ZADO-1210 file (C-alpha; in nm, 4 decimals, padded with zeros to 6 digits):
<atoms>
<atom x="10.8796" y="11.7668" z="14.2377" code="MET" pos="1"/>
<atom x="11.1868" y="11.7894" z="14.0164" code="THR" pos="2"/>
<atom x="11.1799" y="11.6127" z="13.6778" code="ILE" pos="3"/>
<atom x="11.4823" y="11.5968" z="13.4500" code="THR" pos="4"/>
<atom x="11.5443" y="11.4100" z="13.1261" code="THR" pos="5"/>
<atom x="11.8620" y="11.3030" z="12.9606" code="SER" pos="6"/>
<atom x="11.9586" y="11.1346" z="12.6356" code="THR" pos="7"/>
<atom x="12.2734" y="10.9237" z="12.6100" code="THR" pos="8"/>
<atom x="12.4098" y="10.7022" z="12.3323" code="THR" pos="9"/>
<atom x="12.6367" y="10.4145" z="12.4316" code="ILE" pos="10"/>
<atom x="12.7638" y="10.1579" z="12.1793" code="LEU" pos="11"/>
<atom x="12.4845" y="10.2324" z="11.9307" code="GLY" pos="12"/>
<atom x="12.2044" y="10.2266" z="12.1888" code="VAL" pos="13"/>
<atom x="12.0243" y="10.5541" z="12.2610" code="THR" pos="14"/>
<atom x="11.8776" y="10.5924" z="12.6109" code="TYR" pos="15"/>
<atom x="11.6164" y="10.8529" z="12.7025" code="GLU" pos="16"/>
<atom x="11.5816" y="10.8658" z="13.0819" code="ASP" pos="17"/>
<atom x="11.3323" y="11.0506" z="13.3021" code="THR" pos="18"/>
<atom x="11.4418" y="11.1168" z="13.6595" code="ILE" pos="19"/>
<atom x="11.1886" y="11.2361" z="13.9173" code="THR" pos="20"/>
<atom x="11.3185" y="11.3654" z="14.2498" code="ASP" pos="21"/>
<atom x="11.6464" y="11.1807" z="14.1962" code="GLY" pos="22"/>
<atom x="11.4853" y="10.8445" z="14.1025" code="LEU" pos="23"/>
<atom x="11.4761" y="10.6881" z="13.7555" code="LEU" pos="24"/>
<atom x="11.1041" y="10.6745" z="13.6754" code="THR" pos="25"/>
<atom x="11.1154" y="10.5980" z="13.3026" code="ALA" pos="26"/>
<atom x="11.3634" y="10.4910" z="13.0425" code="SER" pos="27"/>
<atom x="11.3360" y="10.4255" z="12.6709" code="LYS" pos="28"/>
<atom x="11.6157" y="10.2726" z="12.4693" code="TRP" pos="29"/>
<atom x="11.6480" y="10.2245" z="12.0960" code="THR" pos="30"/>
<atom x="11.8950" y="10.0306" z="11.8855" code="ASP" pos="31"/>
<atom x="11.8966" y="09.8761" z="11.5386" code="SER" pos="32"/>
<atom x="11.6850" y="09.5822" z="11.6607" code="LYS" pos="33"/>
<atom x="11.4007" y="09.7726" z="11.8263" code="GLY" pos="34"/>
<atom x="11.2812" y="09.9770" z="12.1212" code="THR" pos="35"/>
<atom x="11.2477" y="09.9010" z="12.4909" code="GLY" pos="36"/>
<atom x="11.0630" y="10.0984" z="12.7544" code="GLU" pos="37"/>
<atom x="11.0325" y="10.0832" z="13.1314" code="ILE" pos="38"/>
<atom x="10.8439" y="10.3058" z="13.3739" code="SER" pos="39"/>
<atom x="10.7742" y="10.3078" z="13.7464" code="ARG" pos="40"/>
<atom x="10.4890" y="10.4688" z="13.9368" code="THR" pos="41"/>
<atom x="10.4111" y="10.4724" z="14.3075" code="THR" pos="42"/>
<atom x="10.0534" y="10.4150" z="14.4253" code="THR" pos="43"/>
<atom x="09.8894" y="10.5957" z="14.7182" code="ASP" pos="44"/>
<atom x="09.9596" y="10.2959" z="14.9453" code="ASP" pos="45"/>
<atom x="10.3328" y="10.3041" z="14.8637" code="GLY" pos="46"/>
<atom x="10.3486" y="10.0162" z="14.6154" code="GLN" pos="47"/>
<atom x="10.5641" y="10.0524" z="14.3055" code="THR" pos="48"/>
<atom x="10.4219" y="09.9389" z="13.9734" code="VAL" pos="49"/>
<atom x="10.6820" y="09.8756" z="13.7040" code="GLU" pos="50"/>
<atom x="10.5779" y="09.8343" z="13.3407" code="THR" pos="51"/>
<atom x="10.7982" y="09.7589" z="13.0460" code="GLY" pos="52"/>
<atom x="10.8069" y="09.6377" z="12.6885" code="SER" pos="53"/>
<atom x="11.0347" y="09.5444" z="12.3999" code="TRP" pos="54"/>
<atom x="10.9232" y="09.5979" z="12.0407" code="THR" pos="55"/>
<atom x="11.1241" y="09.4611" z="11.7490" code="ASN" pos="56"/>
<atom x="11.2133" y="09.7110" z="11.4758" code="ASP" pos="57"/>
<atom x="10.9342" y="09.7313" z="11.2188" code="GLY" pos="58"/>
<atom x="10.6795" y="09.5609" z="11.4441" code="SER" pos="59"/>
<atom x="10.3585" y="09.7273" z="11.5585" code="ALA" pos="60"/>
<atom x="10.3097" y="09.5086" z="11.8679" code="GLN" pos="61"/>
<atom x="10.5559" y="09.4549" z="12.1549" code="PRO" pos="62"/>
<atom x="10.7432" y="09.1233" z="12.1513" code="GLN" pos="63"/>
<atom x="10.7515" y="09.1311" z="12.5304" code="THR" pos="64"/>
<atom x="10.5593" y="09.3392" z="12.7841" code="SER" pos="65"/>
<atom x="10.5159" y="09.3167" z="13.1593" code="TYR" pos="66"/>
<atom x="10.3745" y="09.4724" z="13.4738" code="GLU" pos="67"/>
<atom x="10.5272" y="09.3921" z="13.8122" code="TYR" pos="68"/>
<atom x="10.4144" y="09.5230" z="14.1511" code="THR" pos="69"/>
<atom x="10.6461" y="09.5697" z="14.4507" code="TYR" pos="70"/>
<atom x="10.5313" y="09.6312" z="14.8105" code="ASN" pos="71"/>
<atom x="10.6271" y="09.9542" z="14.9846" code="SER" pos="72"/>
<atom x="10.9302" y="09.7728" z="15.1332" code="ASN" pos="73"/>
<atom x="11.0509" y="09.6783" z="14.7825" code="GLY" pos="74"/>
<atom x="10.9601" y="09.3072" z="14.7819" code="THR" pos="75"/>
<atom x="10.7938" y="09.1580" z="14.4748" code="PHE" pos="76"/>
<atom x="10.4157" y="09.1282" z="14.5176" code="ALA" pos="77"/>
<atom x="10.3204" y="08.9708" z="14.1820" code="GLY" pos="78"/>
<atom x="10.2634" y="09.0583" z="13.8216" code="GLY" pos="79"/>
<atom x="10.2427" y="08.9359" z="13.4662" code="TRP" pos="80"/>
<atom x="10.4545" y="08.9116" z="13.1500" code="LYS" pos="81"/>
<atom x="10.3393" y="08.8637" z="12.7889" code="LYS" pos="82"/>
<atom x="10.5885" y="08.7114" z="12.5508" code="GLU" pos="83"/>
<atom x="10.5274" y="08.5606" z="12.2053" code="LYS" pos="84"/>
<atom x="10.1549" y="08.5184" z="12.2680" code="GLY" pos="85"/>
<atom x="10.1920" y="08.3635" z="12.6132" code="VAL" pos="86"/>
<atom x="10.0847" y="08.5470" z="12.9309" code="THR" pos="87"/>
<atom x="10.2569" y="08.4376" z="13.2526" code="TYR" pos="88"/>
<atom x="10.1031" y="08.5451" z="13.5831" code="THR" pos="89"/>
<atom x="10.3450" y="08.5410" z="13.8785" code="TYR" pos="90"/>
<atom x="10.2919" y="08.4902" z="14.2505" code="ASN" pos="91"/>
<atom x="10.4862" y="08.6975" z="14.5033" code="SER" pos="92"/>
<atom x="10.7633" y="08.4319" z="14.5125" code="ASP" pos="93"/>
<atom x="10.8036" y="08.4550" z="14.1298" code="TRP" pos="94"/>
<atom x="10.6450" y="08.1123" z="14.0824" code="SER" pos="95"/>
<atom x="10.4085" y="08.0940" z="13.7852" code="ILE" pos="96"/>
<atom x="10.0452" y="08.1134" z="13.8979" code="ALA" pos="97"/>
<atom x="09.9065" y="08.0665" z="13.5474" code="SER" pos="98"/>
<atom x="10.0040" y="08.0568" z="13.1831" code="LYS" pos="99"/>
<atom x="09.7587" y="08.1446" z="12.9048" code="THR" pos="100"/>
<atom x="09.8017" y="08.1431" z="12.5298" code="PHE" pos="101"/>
<atom x="09.6748" y="08.3975" z="12.2780" code="ALA" pos="102"/>
<atom x="09.6642" y="08.1978" z="11.9586" code="LEU" pos="103"/>
<atom x="09.6360" y="08.3817" z="11.6284" code="MET" pos="104"/>
<atom x="09.5015" y="08.2395" z="11.3020" code="ALA" pos="105"/>
<atom x="09.7580" y="08.1729" z="11.0304" code="ILE" pos="106"/>
<atom x="09.5546" y="08.4156" z="10.8159" code="SER" pos="107"/>
<atom x="09.6567" y="08.6962" z="11.0574" code="ASP" pos="108"/>
<atom x="09.9248" y="08.9491" z="10.9529" code="ASP" pos="109"/>
<atom x="10.1381" y="08.8367" z="11.2486" code="SER" pos="110"/>
<atom x="10.1945" y="08.4973" z="11.0786" code="TYR" pos="111"/>
<atom x="10.5383" y="08.5388" z="10.9196" code="THR" pos="112"/>
<atom x="10.6548" y="08.1769" z="10.9073" code="TYR" pos="113"/>
<atom x="10.5939" y="08.0897" z="10.5438" code="GLY" pos="114"/>
<atom x="10.3106" y="07.9875" z="10.3185" code="ASP" pos="115"/>
<atom x="09.9822" y="07.9608" z="10.5128" code="ALA" pos="116"/>
<atom x="09.8180" y="07.7786" z="10.2190" code="ALA" pos="117"/>
<atom x="10.0791" y="07.5033" z="10.2529" code="HIS" pos="118"/>
<atom x="09.9998" y="07.4695" z="10.6253" code="VAL" pos="119"/>
<atom x="09.6305" y="07.4307" z="10.5417" code="VAL" pos="120"/>
<atom x="09.7204" y="07.1667" z="10.2817" code="GLU" pos="121"/>
<atom x="09.9249" y="06.9737" z="10.5408" code="LEU" pos="122"/>
<atom x="09.6667" y="06.9727" z="10.8223" code="PHE" pos="123"/>
<atom x="09.3254" y="07.0051" z="10.6594" code="SER" pos="124"/>
<atom x="09.1008" y="06.7133" z="10.5678" code="THR" pos="125"/>
<atom x="08.7412" y="06.7000" z="10.4497" code="GLU" pos="126"/>
<atom x="08.6461" y="06.5666" z="10.7919" code="ALA" pos="127"/>
<atom x="08.8059" y="06.8417" z="11.0019" code="ASN" pos="128"/>
<atom x="08.7352" y="07.1358" z="10.7677" code="GLY" pos="129"/>
<atom x="09.0380" y="07.3363" z="10.8853" code="LEU" pos="130"/>
<atom x="09.1082" y="07.6627" z="10.7026" code="THR" pos="131"/>
<atom x="09.3577" y="07.9485" z="10.7346" code="ALA" pos="132"/>
<atom x="09.1004" y="08.1163" z="10.9626" code="GLN" pos="133"/>
<atom x="09.0663" y="07.8151" z="11.1963" code="THR" pos="134"/>
<atom x="09.4275" y="07.6938" z="11.2133" code="ILE" pos="135"/>
<atom x="09.6079" y="07.8895" z="11.4838" code="THR" pos="136"/>
<atom x="09.9774" y="07.9091" z="11.5661" code="PHE" pos="137"/>
<atom x="10.2169" y="07.9755" z="11.8520" code="GLN" pos="138"/>
<atom x="10.5937" y="08.0293" z="11.8253" code="GLU" pos="139"/>
<atom x="10.7123" y="07.7748" z="12.0791" code="SER" pos="140"/>
<atom x="11.0875" y="07.8195" z="12.0503" code="ASN" pos="141"/>
<atom x="11.3375" y="08.0400" z="11.8701" code="SER" pos="142"/>
<atom x="11.7131" y="08.0663" z="11.8543" code="TRP" pos="143"/>
<atom x="11.9907" y="08.2839" z="11.7135" code="ILE" pos="144"/>
<atom x="12.3499" y="08.1687" z="11.6658" code="ASP" pos="145"/>
<atom x="12.5628" y="08.4102" z="11.8749" code="ALA" pos="146"/>
<atom x="12.8537" y="08.3673" z="11.6335" code="GLY" pos="147"/>
<atom x="12.6413" y="08.4260" z="11.3235" code="ASN" pos="148"/>
<atom x="12.3229" y="08.6317" z="11.3832" code="PRO" pos="149"/>
<atom x="12.2012" y="08.5481" z="11.0301" code="ASP" pos="150"/>
<atom x="12.1813" y="08.1826" z="11.1388" code="ASN" pos="151"/>
<atom x="11.8489" y="08.1698" z="11.3252" code="LYS" pos="152"/>
<atom x="11.5291" y="07.9726" z="11.3391" code="GLY" pos="153"/>
<atom x="11.1917" y="07.9278" z="11.5050" code="ALA" pos="154"/>
<atom x="10.9751" y="07.6343" z="11.6002" code="GLU" pos="155"/>
<atom x="10.6059" y="07.6963" z="11.5406" code="VAL" pos="156"/>
<atom x="10.3210" y="07.4860" z="11.6802" code="SER" pos="157"/>
<atom x="09.9873" y="07.4694" z="11.4982" code="TYR" pos="158"/>
<atom x="09.6466" y="07.4131" z="11.6573" code="PHE" pos="159"/>
<atom x="09.2955" y="07.3494" z="11.5329" code="ASP" pos="160"/>
<atom x="08.9947" y="07.5611" z="11.6300" code="LYS" pos="161"/>
<atom x="08.9650" y="07.3889" z="11.9712" code="VAL" pos="162"/>
<atom x="09.3407" y="07.4305" z="12.0430" code="ALA" pos="163"/>
<atom x="09.4308" y="07.0668" z="11.9845" code="THR" pos="164"/>
<atom x="09.7918" y="07.0501" z="11.8691" code="SER" pos="165"/>
<atom x="09.8036" y="06.9695" z="11.4990" code="SER" pos="166"/>
<atom x="10.1817" y="06.9483" z="11.4650" code="GLY" pos="167"/>
<atom x="10.5051" y="07.1417" z="11.4409" code="ARG" pos="168"/>
</atoms>
């Protein structure tokens, strides 16, 4: 088995590639916005498992991660992708088999959308007893103006402790 590595920088992006027996088996790339990684392994039955992730600069958790499996003939067999707290599970035809949400409380460090106390004030009543620990959130949409990257925004959905939508 022959393993080689190479590092290349193109237009401000640094690529670190691992090549095993002439095939790209892993790659990591870094730019001013974050780090991406991809790797491929082959199982004993000839399937290829590809994993990857993208982590924004300064973030501890990946923004996006995935694991896809390909049959020994190279056709997609299924997999999953996690993105912004949503896990998509894919069938072999790339149709979505399921979608699950990992909701975090607005008291969590990952809540970076403003004043959590104000959110509690907006949605809490004596009757529902919502707090920063029981109000959860999900980024449901985001955008960046291609012409002006400083012009960007996000839409955040809020949920109560039983995942009933409380508002946006």
